[in-house]
DRENSEMAR-726436 format. One record per residue (C-alpha): residue number from 1; residue in one letter; x negated, y negated, z. Coordinates in steps of 0.001 Angstrom, whole numbers. Example, Ala and Ser with C-alpha at 12.3 -4.5 7.8 and 13.67 -1.06 7.14 Angstrom:
BEGIN
  resi  resn       xx       yy       zz
     1     A   -12300     4500     7800
     2     S   -13670     1060     7140
! end
This chain:
BEGIN
  resi  resn       xx       yy       zz
     1     M  -162076   130113    26328
     2     L  -163245   131100    22662
     3     P  -166435   132946    22544
     4     Q  -168819   130030    21352
     5     T  -167130   127973    24064
     6     L  -167518   130659    26822
     7     K  -171192   131199    25437
     8     F  -172078   127493    25615
     9     V  -170473   127052    29084
    10     Q  -172380   130139    30760
    11     E  -176080   128912    29444
    12     N  -175359   125994    30771
    13     F  -174416   127182    34368
    14     L  -177592   129690    34228
    15     E  -179811   126683    33181
    16     Y  -178385   124871    36457
    17     Y  -179082   127603    38557
    18     K  -182713   128455    37211
    19     N  -183319   124712    37675
    20     A  -181643   123283    40814
    21     F  -181411   126023    43522
    22     Q  -183194   125538    46337
    23     E  -183273   127708    49847
    24     N  -181195   124868    51718
    25     W  -178114   126149    49396
    26     T  -177389   128711    52122
    27     P  -175417   128009    55306
    28     Y  -176371   128780    58161
    29     S  -177246   131941    59552
    30     F  -176474   133143    55879
    31     E  -177639   136875    56272
    32     N  -174551   137847    57943
    33     R  -172262   136338    55481
    34     E  -170137   137591    52720
    35     F  -170770   136350    49405
    36     G  -168086   137087    46538
    37     A  -168069   135844    42778
    38     L  -165627   134442    40410
    39     L  -166645   135909    37043
    40     F  -165694   133988    33872
    41     K  -164718   137330    31887
    42     E  -161335   138202    32563
    43     K  -161406   136501    36022
    44     T  -162970   139441    37977
    45     M  -163812   139151    41256
    46     V  -167237   140339    42943
    47     R  -167542   140147    46674
    48     H  -168795   142451    49835
    49     R  -171995   141075    49303
    50     S  -175021   140488    51269
    51     F  -178770   138640    50991
    52     R  -181496   138765    53155
    53     Q  -183817   135860    51004
    54     P  -182641   132798    49487
    55     N  -183914   134452    46448
    56     E  -181644   137309    46297
    57     L  -179073   134771    45969
    58     K  -180706   132899    43397
    59     E  -180965   136551    41374
    60     F  -176994   137205    41735
    61     L  -176198   133936    40831
    62     C  -178363   134269    37969
    63     E  -177439   137418    36559
    64     L  -173800   137578    36715
    65     I  -173775   133731    36083
    66     P  -170096   133280    37357
    67     S  -167444   130514    37515
    68     D  -167378   130115    41536
    69     V  -169216   131383    44017
    70     Y  -168195   131610    47643
    71     Y  -169031   132860    51114
    72     S  -167158   134290    54085
    73     S  -166437   131585    56800
    74     A  -166796   134550    59510
    75     Y  -170088   136366    60541
    76     Y  -170100   139827    60488
    77     Q  -172828   143012    61668
    78     D  -172427   144471    58217
    79     P  -171189   142083    55601
    80     A  -171886   144240    52783
    81     A  -169160   146980    53952
    82     N  -166173   147187    51959
    83     E  -164053   147261    54725
    84     M  -163041   144619    56547
    85     S  -162771   146752    59522
    86     A  -166151   147886    58997
    87     K  -168025   144843    58405
    88     K  -167393   144226    62723
    89     W  -166392   140144    62724
    90     L  -169052   138316    65355
    91     G  -167133   135359    64780
    92     A  -166034   132599    62146
    93     D  -166737   128915    61389
    94     L  -163789   126290    61342
    95     V  -162936   125113    57920
    96     F  -160422   122836    56352
    97     D  -159460   122992    52839
    98     I  -157658   118804    51954
    99     D  -156354   119836    47654
   100     A  -154355   117488    45782
   101     D  -152513   120578    45033
   102     H  -151202   120626    48430
   103     I  -150270   117065    48599
   104     P  -147377   115638    46496
   105     T  -148623   112283    44831
   106     P  -146415   110163    42102
   107     C  -149751   111011    39837
   108     G  -149212   114425    39391
   109     K  -145916   114151    38745
   110     V  -147646   112544    35387
   111     H  -150213   114982    34814
   112     D  -150037   118357    36605
   113     R  -148065   121100    35157
   114     W  -147145   124719    35900
   115     V  -145863   127537    34233
   116     C  -143996   130838    35894
   117     G  -145716   133752    34459
   118     N  -143081   135535    35135
   119     C  -140229   133805    33264
   120     G  -141906   130919    31470
   121     F  -139900   127912    33530
   122     S  -141818   125241    33762
   123     G  -142154   121678    36147
   124     K  -144229   119018    36784
   125     G  -146266   117979    39866
   126     V  -147117   120347    43177
   127     T  -146705   123892    42523
   128     P  -143593   125595    44073
   129     E  -143819   128459    46449
   130     K  -141623   130799    44194
   131     C  -140457   129748    40716
   132     P  -136836   127876    41029
   133     S  -135557   130595    38146
   134     C  -136571   133994    38542
   135     E  -138258   133540    42035
   136     G  -141581   134701    40326
   137     Q  -144809   133569    42711
   138     K  -147259   133740    39764
   139     F  -148191   130824    38090
   140     D  -150280   129520    35308
   141     V  -150966   125946    37113
   142     K  -152526   123010    34808
   143     A  -154006   120414    37107
   144     W  -155825   116915    36384
   145     I  -157882   114961    38000
   146     C  -157592   110889    38219
   147     E  -158457   108168    40740
   148     K  -155439   108436    42591
   149     C  -155538   111925    43469
   150     L  -159504   111613    44981
   151     E  -158514   109181    46822
   152     T  -155559   110504    48558
   153     T  -157397   113157    49599
   154     K  -160316   111304    50488
   155     R  -157567   109219    52787
   156     E  -156602   112694    54177
   157     T  -160276   113959    54739
   158     M  -161260   111224    56653
   159     K  -157803   111173    58623
   160     L  -158897   114842    59821
   161     L  -162082   113587    60289
   162     D  -161006   111245    63089
   163     F  -159011   114065    64464
   164     L  -162015   116177    64738
   165     T  -164475   113563    66551
   166     A  -161718   111433    68694
   167     D  -159556   114029    70094
   168     F  -161495   117349    69961
   169     G  -164960   116111    70224
   170     F  -166957   117436    67825
   171     S  -170395   115562    66481
   172     A  -171225   114314    63299
   173     E  -174143   117202    63727
   174     E  -171119   119833    63726
   175     V  -168700   118358    61173
   176     K  -170301   119199    57540
   177     V  -167730   117407    54735
   178     H  -168151   118391    51434
   179     F  -166503   117633    47749
   180     S  -164972   120681    46733
   181     G  -165983   120141    42846
   182     H  -162259   119858    41750
   183     R  -160029   117411    43630
   184     G  -160199   117807    47470
   185     Y  -162565   118120    50306
   186     H  -163962   121023    52605
   187     V  -164276   120116    56313
   188     H  -166525   123029    58005
   189     V  -166976   122848    62151
   190     E  -170470   124865    62537
   191     S  -170341   125270    66631
   192     E  -170346   127754    69250
   193     A  -167374   125902    70756
   194     V  -165044   127422    67526
   195     R  -166566   130747    66590
   196     S  -165254   133278    68768
   197     L  -161357   131813    68485
   198     D  -158786   134139    66973
   199     Q  -155848   133023    64722
   200     L  -153494   132424    66957
   201     A  -155995   129438    68714
   202     R  -156523   128088    65334
   203     K  -153157   127836    64766
   204     E  -152812   125788    67818
   205     I  -155136   123098    65776
   206     V  -153641   123164    62878
   207     D  -150553   122398    64314
   208     Y  -152260   119524    66482
   209     V  -153545   117561    63210
   210     V  -150472   118532    60930
   211     G  -148287   117037    63990
   212     I  -146316   120234    64320
   213     G  -144312   120592    67857
   214     L  -144814   116838    68758
   215     D  -141956   116269    71196
   216     E  -139992   113509    72612
   217     G  -143153   113302    75569
   218     F  -145655   112508    73359
   219     Y  -143534   109641    72304
   220     R  -143292   108482    75563
   221     M  -140074   106377    74269
   222     K  -137780   105452    76857
   223     E  -135193   103281    77862
   224     T  -135436   101224    80782
   225     S  -133555    98443    82861
   226     T  -136541    96320    81372
   227     G  -135960    97625    78246
   228     I  -137561    99931    75876
   229     T  -140882   101127    76254
   230     G  -143214   103130    73922
   231     P  -147111   104239    73405
   232     S  -149607   101586    72735
   233     L  -151805   101121    69388
   234     S  -154776   101241    72316
   235     D  -153629   104576    73617
   236     T  -155603   108163    72905
   237     G  -154506   111160    70944
   238     W  -151389   111470    69011
   239     N  -149596   108780    71227
   240     G  -152071   105824    69545
   241     R  -151604   107543    66665
   242     I  -147738   107484    66429
   243     A  -148295   103552    67494
   244     R  -150632   102958    64626
   245     G  -148230   105143    62016
   246     T  -145161   102765    63399
   247     Y  -147077    99837    62645
   248     E  -147707   100722    59459
   249     I  -144288   101243    58669
   250     L  -142835    98249    60499
   251     A  -145438    95592    58407
   252     N  -145383    97093    54861
   253     S  -142267    98926    55019
   254     T  -139962    97829    51510
   255     P  -135867    97057    52880
   256     N  -135625   101024    50202
   257     E  -138201   102867    52616
   258     L  -136535   101681    55771
   259     E  -133301   102717    54514
   260     N  -134760   106270    53458
   261     L  -135260   107089    57334
   262     G  -131686   106742    57615
   263     L  -131548   103643    59561
   264     K  -128331   101412    59506
   265     R  -128757    98731    57025
   266     Q  -128172    96047    60238
   267     V  -131375    97863    62100
   268     T  -132952    97303    59083
   269     D  -132539    93418    57871
   270     T  -132937    93196    61618
   271     I  -136535    94682    61485
   272     L  -137605    92891    58285
   273     E  -136469    89224    59444
   274     R  -138398    89519    62302
   275     K  -141554    90857    60768
   276     D  -143921    88571    61883
   277     E  -142892    88887    65327
   278     I  -143194    92564    65243
   279     V  -146757    92023    64029
   280     E  -147507    89746    66984
   281     S  -146175    91833    69559
   282     W  -148580    94609    69301
   283     K  -150919    92458    71296
   284     K  -149191    92821    74021
   285     K  -146724    95904    74371
   286     G  -145904    96651    71310
   287     P  -142574    96304    69735
   288     W  -140333    98270    71485
   289     S  -137847    95638    73622
   290     V  -139017    92643    71493
   291     T  -137123    93635    68344
   292     K  -134124    93417    70091
   293     G  -131033    95095    68421
   294     V  -132870    98403    67400
   295     G  -131859   101143    69422
   296     V  -133968   104529    70845
   297     E  -132408   106698    67739
   298     S  -133544   104072    65319
   299     W  -137223   103803    66979
   300     K  -137250   107786    67069
   301     R  -136824   107630    63053
   302     I  -139125   105679    62581
   303     V  -141661   107610    64775
   304     Q  -141293   110593    63026
   305     R  -142186   109130    59925
   306     G  -145462   107838    61574
   307     V  -145883   111033    62708
   308     E  -145752   112391    58840
   309     L  -148459   109263    57716
   310     Q  -150575   110141    60489
   311     S  -151295   114067    60460
   312     A  -153914   115505    58195
   313     K  -152671   117488    55015
   314     I  -154809   120274    54949
   315     D  -154306   123983    53677
   316     T  -152888   125580    56723
   317     V  -153442   128917    55242
   318     V  -157322   128149    55272
   319     T  -157696   127072    58803
   320     T  -155820   130011    60157
   321     D  -158040   132926    58184
   322     V  -160615   134157    60458
   323     H  -162034   135757    57133
   324     R  -161773   133217    54884
   325     L  -164364   132464    51461
   326     I  -164848   129556    51259
   327     R  -166690   127500    48027
   328     L  -170291   127775    48268
   329     S  -172303   124115    48855
   330     N  -174101   123304    45347
   331     T  -172212   125553    42739
   332     L  -170648   124687    40571
   333     H  -166716   125090    40026
   334     G  -165294   126516    36816
   335     K  -162417   123913    36215
   336     T  -164879   121103    35950
   337     G  -168261   121979    35656
   338     L  -168766   119677    38775
   339     K  -170527   120771    42121
   340     K  -169524   120874    45700
   341     A  -171109   117902    46597
   342     T  -172643   117638    50392
   343     V  -170551   113830    51977
   344     S  -173350   112287    54105
   345     S  -172413   111730    57711
   346     G  -170440   109073    58065
   347     L  -170470   107772    54521
   348     I  -166956   108953    53403
   349     E  -165480   106160    52392
   350     D  -168175   104903    49976
   351     F  -168411   108462    48476
   352     D  -168086   108484    45046
   353     P  -167166   112522    43604
   354     L  -167370   111667    39950
   355     K  -170394   110183    40355
   356     R  -172388   112449    43534
   357     A  -171213   115849    41883
   358     V  -172128   115245    38333
   359     A  -174686   118297    37898
   360     F  -175687   118007    34219
   361     E  -177506   114814    33411
   362     K  -178834   115197    29866
   363     G  -177822   116396    26394
   364     T  -174549   116008    24237
   365     V  -172069   117816    22488
   366     E  -169378   117902    19407
   367     V  -166672   119258    20870
   368     F  -162741   119446    19612
   369     V  -160404   117892    22140
   370     R  -156624   119682    21945
   371     E  -155639   116895    24200
   372     S  -156786   115209    27418
   373     P  -155706   111994    29451
   374     E  -158026   109493    30251
   375     F  -160844   110563    32228
   376     R  -164066   109473    34279
   377     I  -167775   111477    34876
   378     G  -170088   109201    36132
   379     D  -170450   106066    35726
   380     K  -168146   105633    32258
   381     T  -164320   106320    31517
   382     Y  -163396   108230    27966
   383     P  -160293   107394    26541
   384     A  -157182   109839    26091
   385     F  -157973   112339    23558
   386     K  -156015   114268    21020
   387     E  -156695   116760    18290
   388     Q  -160035   115189    17315
   389     K  -163811   115928    17229
   390     V  -166337   113653    19573
   391     D  -169504   113734    20569
   392     L  -169315   113470    24310
   393     P  -172643   113829    27238
   394     T  -172886   117410    28575
   395     A  -170950   116683    31710
   396     A  -168036   115013    30457
   397     A  -168301   117989    27406
   398     L  -168329   121047    29913
   399     F  -165748   119037    32090
   400     L  -162646   119069    29064
   401     L  -164260   123121    27919
   402     C  -163740   124278    31678
   403     K  -160464   122546    31983
   404     G  -159647   124073    28804
   405     T  -158812   121421    26691
   406     A  -161514   121105    24124
   407     E  -163940   123779    22204
   408     V  -166934   123607    20707
   409     T  -167398   122940    17580
   410     A  -169957   125419    16590
! end
């Protein structure tokens, strides 16, 4: 980022924090939280900060003008202590991070690119854990935002919310949902019931929502003298989810998709030929015995794919970390200039992050765009740009500037 571009971005971030900051930005029991910030210059991390009053937090933001702001999911007796052991952990919220960075999407293979920081080897799509060439673990990642990415993470978030309310029994008041400001959502569970859970207990929750460790007992599938029995759509917990995942596969899959499950051609043909009968069968006991020629082993392959469809794709490391720093609500994301926006309870399906997360409503600026795909900010969709100057509204300009694809012209 060139000096004039950095100056422009920081001036706008500062203006936002001066005018937009409100006391309700502070999380519950914020005096027991650790705060941290990532600076624009050299990407230096400042952490181990704590505040007694909301205005102290505002002063912190206006003084440092950070690219990103975080607070701890944990509660501490002394959150400002430099050593974790000295902070004296009191508990932590249960937090989930759903991000397109961790979910393979068809669009990611088009607009996401990674480069190994060690050997320069590059690729597209989801960033690997290790470089295929040198096994290095540091990457320069260029991730774009598109409607498909956002819709994918929204669907995964909705699945997670169903787990939390239907299976774990959390109320809507205990579960807070936020758009991250980039390509996903954060879900916070603020409840006494989870506060004291250790890493192992949190891993059990993770395994449940991801669908790890579901043995055949969960499938409730067996062969009897009267035929094959299995779970029903009306079942609770994973049994019902397995049935719904199976229904989705049987109702919508193509021949290639069924064959990719490892099913024999004869089984695939049987399912496709009797699709109408299969769909109708769910009104009674399901397709397990109705579909002749499909045995228990074939059903298990279908069920395993159903588990994948029904599981929630979360960043498992975030949820099990009892000291995790998570982005502070309403603060700006340094990669987009969008804010971490709260989703009203029960309204995620109609939530439009590219409207609700816009923090800058006024002004225009001329920028030189090296290259950018088509993108939308607010109600306007902008065409692809390449090696050209263009006048853009501040929010759209900041998006490109923060993405590193453009520079301020003067």
